[in-house]
C-alpha positions as CSV (number, residue, x, y, z in Angstrom):
1,M,129.3,57.3,8.8
2,T,128.1,55.2,11.7
3,A,124.8,54.4,10.0
4,L,126.7,53.5,6.8
5,Q,129.0,51.2,8.8
6,D,126.0,49.6,10.6
7,S,124.3,48.9,7.3
8,R,127.5,47.4,5.8
9,S,128.1,45.3,8.8
10,G,124.5,43.9,8.9
11,N,123.5,45.6,12.2
12,P,120.3,47.6,12.1
13,G,120.7,51.3,12.4
14,P,118.6,53.8,14.5
15,A,115.9,54.2,11.8
16,A,115.4,50.5,11.5
17,A,115.2,50.1,15.3
18,T,112.7,52.9,15.5
19,K,110.6,51.2,12.8
20,R,110.8,47.9,14.6
21,Y,109.8,49.5,17.8
22,R,106.8,51.3,16.3
23,G,105.5,48.2,14.4
24,P,103.7,46.4,17.3
25,G,102.2,49.6,18.5
26,I,100.7,50.2,15.0
27,R,99.3,46.6,15.0
28,R,97.8,47.1,18.5
29,K,96.1,50.3,17.4
30,A,94.7,48.4,14.3
31,I,93.6,45.4,16.4
32,G,92.1,47.4,19.2
33,P,89.1,48.9,17.4
34,R,88.3,45.6,15.7
35,L,88.3,43.8,19.0
36,K,86.2,46.5,20.6
37,Y,83.7,46.3,17.7
38,G,83.6,42.5,17.9
39,L,83.0,42.6,21.7
40,T,80.2,45.2,21.2
41,I,78.5,43.0,18.6
42,A,78.8,40.0,21.0
43,A,77.4,41.9,23.9
44,F,74.2,42.7,21.8
45,L,74.0,39.1,20.4
46,I,74.5,37.2,23.6
47,P,71.0,37.9,25.2
48,S,69.3,36.4,22.2
49,A,72.0,33.9,21.2
50,L,72.0,32.1,24.5
51,P,68.3,31.3,24.5
52,L,68.6,30.2,20.9
53,L,71.5,27.9,21.8
54,F,69.9,26.3,24.9
55,F,66.3,26.2,23.7
56,T,66.7,25.5,20.0
57,I,70.1,24.4,18.7
58,I,71.0,22.0,21.6
59,P,67.5,20.5,21.7
60,M,67.6,20.0,17.9
61,F,70.8,18.0,18.0
62,S,69.7,16.2,21.1
63,A,66.6,15.1,19.2
64,L,68.9,13.9,16.4
65,W,70.8,11.7,18.8
66,I,67.5,10.4,20.4
67,S,66.2,9.6,16.9
68,L,68.9,7.0,16.5
69,N,67.8,5.2,19.7
70,Q,64.8,3.5,21.2
71,W,63.8,5.4,24.4
72,N,60.7,5.5,26.5
73,L,61.7,8.7,28.4
74,V,62.4,6.7,31.5
75,G,64.8,3.7,30.9
76,P,68.1,3.6,29.2
77,M,68.4,4.2,25.5
78,K,68.9,1.4,23.0
79,W,70.9,2.1,19.8
80,V,68.9,1.3,16.6
81,G,70.6,3.5,14.1
82,L,68.3,4.5,11.2
83,G,65.7,1.9,12.3
84,N,63.3,4.6,13.5
85,Y,63.5,6.4,10.2
86,S,62.9,3.3,8.1
87,K,60.0,2.3,10.3
88,L,58.3,5.7,10.0
89,I,58.7,5.9,6.3
90,S,57.0,2.6,5.8
91,D,54.3,3.3,8.4
92,P,50.8,4.0,7.0
93,G,50.0,6.2,10.0
94,T,53.0,8.5,9.2
95,Q,52.0,8.7,5.6
96,G,48.5,9.5,6.5
97,A,49.6,12.3,8.9
98,F,51.7,13.9,6.1
99,L,48.8,13.6,3.7
100,H,46.4,15.2,6.2
101,T,49.0,18.0,6.8
102,V,49.3,18.7,3.0
103,Y,45.5,18.6,2.8
104,Y,45.3,21.3,5.5
105,I,47.8,23.5,3.7
106,V,46.1,23.1,0.3
107,G,42.8,24.3,1.9
108,Y,44.2,26.8,4.3
109,L,46.7,28.8,2.1
110,P,44.4,29.9,-0.7
111,L,41.6,30.7,1.8
112,V,43.8,32.9,4.1
113,Y,45.6,34.6,1.2
114,I,42.5,35.5,-0.9
115,G,40.6,36.6,2.3
116,G,43.6,38.6,3.6
117,L,44.1,40.2,0.2
118,A,40.4,41.1,-0.1
119,I,40.4,42.8,3.4
120,A,43.7,44.6,2.6
121,L,42.3,46.0,-0.6
122,A,39.1,47.1,1.2
123,L,41.0,48.8,4.0
124,N,43.5,50.4,1.6
125,S,40.8,52.6,0.2
126,R,39.5,55.7,1.9
127,I,36.7,54.5,4.0
128,K,35.5,55.7,7.4
129,G,36.7,53.9,10.4
130,R,39.4,51.9,8.6
131,S,41.8,52.2,11.5
132,M,39.3,50.7,13.9
133,M,38.5,47.9,11.4
134,R,42.2,47.1,11.0
135,G,42.4,46.6,14.8
136,L,39.3,44.4,14.8
137,Y,40.5,42.2,12.0
138,F,43.9,41.8,13.8
139,L,42.4,41.0,17.1
140,P,42.1,37.2,16.5
141,V,45.8,37.1,15.7
142,V,46.7,38.0,19.3
143,T,44.0,35.8,20.8
144,S,45.1,32.4,22.3
145,W,44.7,29.5,19.9
146,I,43.1,27.4,22.6
147,V,40.4,30.1,23.1
148,V,39.8,30.4,19.3
149,A,39.7,26.6,18.9
150,L,37.2,26.2,21.7
151,V,35.0,29.0,20.3
152,W,35.0,27.4,16.8
153,R,34.3,24.0,18.3
154,W,31.2,25.5,19.9
155,L,30.2,27.4,16.7
156,L,30.5,24.2,14.6
157,N,28.8,21.9,17.1
158,P,26.5,19.7,14.9
159,S,23.5,19.9,17.3
160,T,23.8,23.2,19.2
161,G,26.2,25.3,17.1
162,I,25.2,28.6,15.5
163,V,26.5,27.7,12.1
164,N,24.2,24.7,11.6
165,W,21.3,26.8,13.1
166,L,21.9,29.5,10.5
167,L,22.1,27.0,7.7
168,G,18.8,25.5,8.9
169,L,17.1,28.8,8.6
170,I,17.7,28.8,4.8
171,G,16.8,25.1,4.5
172,V,20.4,23.7,4.3
173,A,21.2,20.6,6.3
174,G,24.2,21.2,8.5
175,A,27.3,19.1,8.4
176,G,28.8,17.0,11.2
177,W,31.8,19.3,11.2
178,W,34.5,18.3,13.7
179,T,32.5,15.1,14.7
180,D,32.5,13.8,11.1
181,P,35.7,12.3,9.5
182,A,34.8,14.0,6.2
183,W,34.4,17.4,7.7
184,S,36.9,17.4,10.6
185,M,39.8,18.9,8.6
186,P,37.6,21.5,6.8
187,S,36.5,22.6,10.3
188,I,40.1,23.1,11.3
189,I,40.9,25.0,8.1
190,V,38.1,27.4,8.5
191,A,39.1,28.2,12.1
192,S,42.7,28.6,11.2
193,A,42.0,30.9,8.3
194,W,39.7,33.1,10.4
195,K,42.4,33.5,13.0
196,D,45.2,34.3,10.6
197,L,43.4,36.6,8.2
198,G,44.4,39.7,10.2
199,F,48.1,38.8,10.0
200,V,48.0,38.3,6.3
201,M,46.0,41.5,5.9
202,V,48.6,43.5,7.7
203,I,51.5,42.2,5.6
204,L,49.6,42.7,2.3
205,L,48.3,46.1,3.4
206,A,51.9,47.2,4.0
207,G,52.8,46.0,0.5
208,L,49.8,47.8,-1.0
209,Q,50.8,51.1,0.6
210,A,54.3,50.9,-0.9
211,I,52.9,50.8,-4.5
212,P,53.2,54.2,-6.1
213,E,49.9,55.9,-7.0
214,D,51.4,57.1,-10.3
215,L,51.2,53.6,-11.7
216,Y,47.4,53.4,-11.1
217,E,46.9,57.0,-12.5
218,A,48.8,56.1,-15.6
219,A,46.9,52.9,-16.1
220,T,43.5,54.6,-15.6
221,V,44.5,57.2,-18.2
222,D,45.3,54.4,-20.6
223,G,41.8,52.9,-20.0
224,A,42.7,50.0,-17.7
225,G,39.7,48.9,-15.6
226,R,39.7,47.7,-12.0
227,W,40.5,44.0,-12.8
228,R,43.3,45.0,-15.3
229,R,44.9,47.2,-12.6
230,L,44.7,44.4,-10.1
231,F,46.4,41.8,-12.3
232,S,48.8,44.1,-14.1
233,I,49.9,46.4,-11.3
234,T,48.7,45.3,-7.8
235,L,49.6,41.6,-7.9
236,P,53.0,41.9,-9.6
237,M,54.0,44.8,-7.3
238,L,52.7,42.9,-4.3
239,S,54.7,39.7,-5.2
240,P,57.4,40.3,-2.4
241,S,54.7,40.5,0.3
242,T,53.0,37.5,-1.3
243,F,56.2,35.5,-1.3
244,F,56.7,36.3,2.4
245,V,53.2,35.3,3.3
246,I,53.4,32.0,1.3
247,V,56.7,31.0,2.9
248,L,55.6,31.8,6.4
249,S,52.2,30.2,6.0
250,L,53.7,27.0,4.6
251,I,56.2,26.7,7.4
252,N,53.5,27.3,10.0
253,G,51.1,25.0,8.2
254,F,53.4,22.1,8.3
255,Q,53.7,22.7,12.1
256,V,49.9,22.9,12.7
257,F,49.1,21.5,16.2
258,D,47.2,23.7,18.6
259,Q,43.9,23.9,16.8
260,V,44.0,20.2,16.0
261,Y,44.7,19.3,19.6
262,A,41.9,21.5,20.9
263,M,39.2,20.9,18.3
264,T,39.6,17.2,17.3
265,G,42.6,15.7,19.0
266,G,43.5,14.1,15.7
267,G,40.1,12.4,15.3
268,P,37.6,11.2,14.6
269,N,39.2,7.9,13.4
270,N,42.5,9.8,12.8
271,S,40.9,11.8,10.0
272,S,42.6,15.0,11.2
273,Q,45.8,13.5,12.5
274,V,48.7,15.8,11.5
275,V,52.5,15.3,11.8
276,V,53.0,17.4,14.9
277,Q,50.0,15.7,16.6
278,Q,51.6,12.3,15.8
279,I,54.9,13.5,17.3
280,Y,53.1,14.5,20.5
281,D,51.2,11.2,20.7
282,L,54.3,9.1,20.0
283,T,56.2,10.9,22.8
284,F,53.6,11.3,25.6
285,R,50.9,8.7,24.9
286,Y,53.0,5.8,23.7
287,G,56.5,6.5,25.2
288,R,58.3,6.2,21.8
289,A,60.5,9.2,22.0
290,G,63.0,7.8,19.5
291,E,60.4,7.5,16.8
292,A,59.0,10.9,17.7
293,S,62.4,12.6,17.4
294,A,63.0,10.9,14.0
295,L,59.6,12.1,12.8
296,S,60.4,15.6,13.9
297,W,63.6,15.5,11.9
298,L,61.8,14.1,8.9
299,L,59.4,17.1,9.2
300,F,62.3,19.5,9.5
301,L,63.9,18.2,6.4
302,F,60.7,18.2,4.5
303,I,60.0,21.9,5.4
304,L,63.7,22.7,4.5
305,V,63.4,21.2,1.0
306,I,60.0,23.0,0.4
307,T,61.4,26.3,1.6
308,L,64.6,26.0,-0.6
309,I,62.5,25.2,-3.6
310,Q,60.4,28.3,-3.0
311,V,63.5,30.5,-2.5
312,R,65.0,29.2,-5.8
313,G,61.7,29.6,-7.6
314,Q,61.0,33.2,-6.5
315,K,63.3,34.6,-9.1
316,K,60.7,33.7,-11.8
317,W,57.7,35.5,-10.3
318,V,58.8,37.8,-7.5
319,H,59.5,41.4,-8.7
320,Y,61.5,43.7,-6.4
321,A,61.1,47.4,-7.1
């Protein structure tokens, strides 16, 4: 009777009061695990997120601000807006640096991929000592770029290098290599491909070992030869690894710097000047940090567009098992 009177009079009864009392407790129990889960994720992310924030994200947007100013790294900044960008786009030196970078990628990418694929195919077969050979081929990857560049600078020395000496033994006149404007970029391409062959080999070898043997056995029974199996089974099944290698190689290729700096310094006569080398020169040789920051953002946007095109285009040729 009391509960009925309370409901008619508009006052909440004991059941309603109990429900109202238990409500916040239920919400706290629901929120508690979520908060704990979020804090756990944050605890694991913070050690890597803080360096990413302070050494990548903040410097990137700082460079964006600097690119809108003239600055010599010492005096005050002078606002110029998009002046640095328009100046760089119309500058023949910047255009040449981009062309040299594209030239490097066009020569480097097929060489490192075909070479890495050939080594991966060889080491995927049952040969003696393949574990040791995998380590030997991967050794240049973990070697310092400065060391590799200096060794190749010595090997390709026009007068005292081993390469020209070996060519002379078979009656071939050696090239000027890194001292010749026509051969400076090929010298860098050869050294870069040699160093990165091991990395590409490891990626493609992992992809090869994931291909089922049943496919090759069925193709062999149907009369498919070695080349037919390569183009009909190996390369299509290897397309995810190929896509990864191409994307990573293109991104790294557009940022090529160490070997250029150590082997040629961008010369002779700016024949091997690449974009990152020009960014370095603008900043530390000429004190034009605003233009250097603008060029770094132009390079970032260029790489972003190329990568997005690749990601969109992968649907037509990359086959995921």
